[in-house]
C-alpha positions in Angstrom: -81.4 -60.0 12.1 -84.3 -60.5 8.7 -83.2 -56.5 8.4 -79.3 -57.5 8.4 -80.1 -59.8 5.5 -82.5 -57.5 3.5 -79.8 -55.5 3.6 -76.4 -57.8 2.7 -79.1 -59.2 -0.4 -80.4 -56.4 -1.7 -76.7 -54.3 -1.8 -75.3 -57.7 -2.9 -77.5 -58.1 -6.1 -76.4 -54.2 -7.1 -73.2 -55.6 -6.1 -73.3 -58.3 -8.9 -74.8 -56.4 -11.1 -72.8 -54.3 -11.3 -69.4 -56.5 -11.6 -72.0 -58.4 -14.4 -71.4 -55.2 -16.8 -67.7 -54.1 -15.7 -67.1 -58.1 -17.3 -69.0 -57.3 -20.1 -66.7 -54.1 -20.6 -63.4 -55.5 -19.4 -64.3 -58.4 -22.5 -65.3 -55.9 -24.7 -61.8 -53.7 -24.3 -60.1 -55.3 -27.6 -61.8 -52.7 -29.6 -61.9 -49.6 -26.6 -59.2 -47.2 -27.0 -57.3 -47.4 -23.2 -58.6 -43.6 -22.2 -62.4 -44.9 -22.8 -61.2 -48.0 -20.9 -60.1 -46.3 -18.0 -63.0 -43.8 -18.2 -65.3 -46.6 -17.7 -63.3 -48.3 -14.9 -64.1 -45.1 -13.4 -67.3 -45.4 -13.5 -67.8 -48.1 -12.0 -65.5 -48.6 -9.6 -67.2 -45.5 -7.8 -70.1 -46.9 -7.4 -69.4 -49.8 -6.7 -67.3 -48.5 -3.3 -70.5 -46.2 -2.5 -72.6 -49.7 -2.5 -70.0 -51.4 -0.2 -69.7 -48.3 2.1 -73.0 -47.6 2.7 -74.0 -51.0 3.4 -71.6 -51.4 6.3 -73.0 -47.9 6.8 -76.5 -49.3 7.0 -75.6 -52.9 9.1 -74.0 -49.9 11.6 -77.1 -48.4 11.8 -79.3 -51.0 12.1 -77.2 -53.2 14.9 -76.6 -49.6 17.0 -81.4 -49.4 17.2 -80.8 -45.8 15.3 -83.4 -47.3 12.9 -86.0 -47.5 16.4 -85.2 -43.9 16.9 -86.2 -42.8 13.7 -89.7 -44.0 13.5 -91.2 -42.0 17.3 -90.7 -38.4 14.8 
């Protein structure tokens, strides 16, 4: 259970960091051309989606016990 909590905390902190950086870009959108703004949206949304996917994969790995089997080798 502690491993799952650790995964959620670390993934959540990185997720919040990206959301914070993304919000800074949203605030400065008034001075930015739309092309650059859309580039930054894509630049920050891809890692956020990746973080969420990896978090779910890690939790399912811990629950299935695959992590313990890797320690044998």
